[in-house]
N, C-alpha and C positions, 0 to 999 in steps of 0.2 A: 365718596364719601354715598353712601346709602347703597352701592352698587352689588352684584353676586359679583365675585372672583370665581371661578371653577380653577384648582391649581388640578393637574394632569402631572403626578406625582411626588409624595409628600417625604422627599430625603432633605437631604441637609437642603438642597437649594430652593424645592422646594416650601419646607418648611421659612424661610426664613424670606419668603416673598409671604409668607400667610401672615408672619409678624411684624410687616413693611402695611400688609394692608387691612392688618386689626389698627393702626396708626390713622387710618383713613377712618375709620369706622364701618370698612363696610362690611356686608355677609361674605363666609367664608365656607367653601364648600370644597371638595377633594375626592378623587376618585385615587385609589391606589390599593391595591388588592395586597399589600405587604404591609402594610401600616395600618394602625387604627388611633389616631389620634381624638380622645372623648372633647379635645375645647376645640376640634369642628366639626359642622356634617360632612361624613362620611356619604356617599352617593357609591350604591354596592354598582349601577350598571354606569360605562362610558356614558352611553346615550341621555343618563336621566343628567349629567352636570351639563353635557351640551344641550339643551332645552333650557335648560336656568339660568346661565351664566350670562352675563353681558361681555364679563371680560376672563377671555379662556386662557391658562399660562400652562406654555408645557415643559415641565424638568423632567425625564425618564433619560436612561441608558437606551441606547440602539441595540434592537436583537433581532431576533425571526418577530417574534412577538408585538416587539413594538412598530417595523419597517410598516413607512405606511399607519398607522395608529390615528390618525382624521386622513381622510381622504372620500372620493365621491362616493363612501358605503353609507357614513354618517356623518357628512360634513351639513345634508339636507335636516338634517337632525339639530344643528346648531340654534340657538338665540337669533330673531334677524336682526343686523343690525350690531352683533355682539364686536369686539376688539381680539385677535387670536398673537398671540406672545407667545415667540421660539426662542428659550436659549440654550434648547439642550442640544440637538442632530440636527442636519438637515434633513435626515432621511425619515424622521419622526411621520412628517406631511407630507400627501402628495403635493407638488407645488400646482402641478397642472388642477384638480380639483381648487385647490386654495383659488388659484387666479380666478378659475370658472366665478366661486361665489361672491369676489371681491366684483367682477363686473356688472355681476348678479344686484348687487347693492344684498345679500345676504350678509354678508363680512363688510362692516363699513370700514375697518384697516384694519392693517398685518405689522408684527413689531419683530425681526430678526434677525439675529445673531450669526447666521447659519444657512446657510442653503445646501441644496441636494448637488450640486456639484462643485459644491468652493473652493476642492480644490483641481480643479481641472480650468475649462474656461467659464469664466462664472458669467460673460453674457452670452449663453447656451440656458442659463439658467430663467424657467418661466415668470418666477417670480422677480429677477433682475428688471428683462423683460416689461411686463409689466410696470414696472418702477421707472421705468426709461419713458413707460406713453403715460404717466401718469396718476396710475391708480397707490390708491392713498398706501403704501408703504415705504418704512421706514426700516432699512438694511443698514447694519455697521457687520465691519472684519471679520466679524469672530474673538473680539474682544471686550466681552463683556465683561468679565472679569481681571481686566490689565488697569487696573488702579496702582498706583504708584505702594500704598498699602498693602496690596494682596499681591502685589511681585516679591516688596519685603517677605512679606509672613511666608510665603512657598518658599525665600532664599534659608530663611530661619532655620524651615521646618531639616530643609536639604542640610543645615549644617548642624545639625542638632543629629541627627541620623547620623552622620558621619564618628 
């Protein structure tokens, strides 16, 4: 309540998160060069969002433009004590930079459904290692959308295509 959430990527999932944030009386701002939504405050620069958000939630596709979108080059711009949520792709954040920001208390906590090397040995992930060392990190095994209802809807969608 009364916190500012910064949503990076206001597509299908980001818009849903904005709706949930509205229900909790949060101030909603977003950074997405491809979207204009007058219901929320649009940040023209990513750093503007990073500097003023209590919670940062990532919802972007992974491509050359978004690889390490959050890293050492801009994590320092984040509001001290913010929370970081990544449910998009692991490579959207530079895990080493995030762990450094956690250790220095720049970031208060991280919740992630994805890791950079999640298809390989996850024990090599800096976020996984920091989690094992007691840092304030929640890691789920890339199952953020794996609810019974979501799976049923997916099956119905596939059947309708046939």
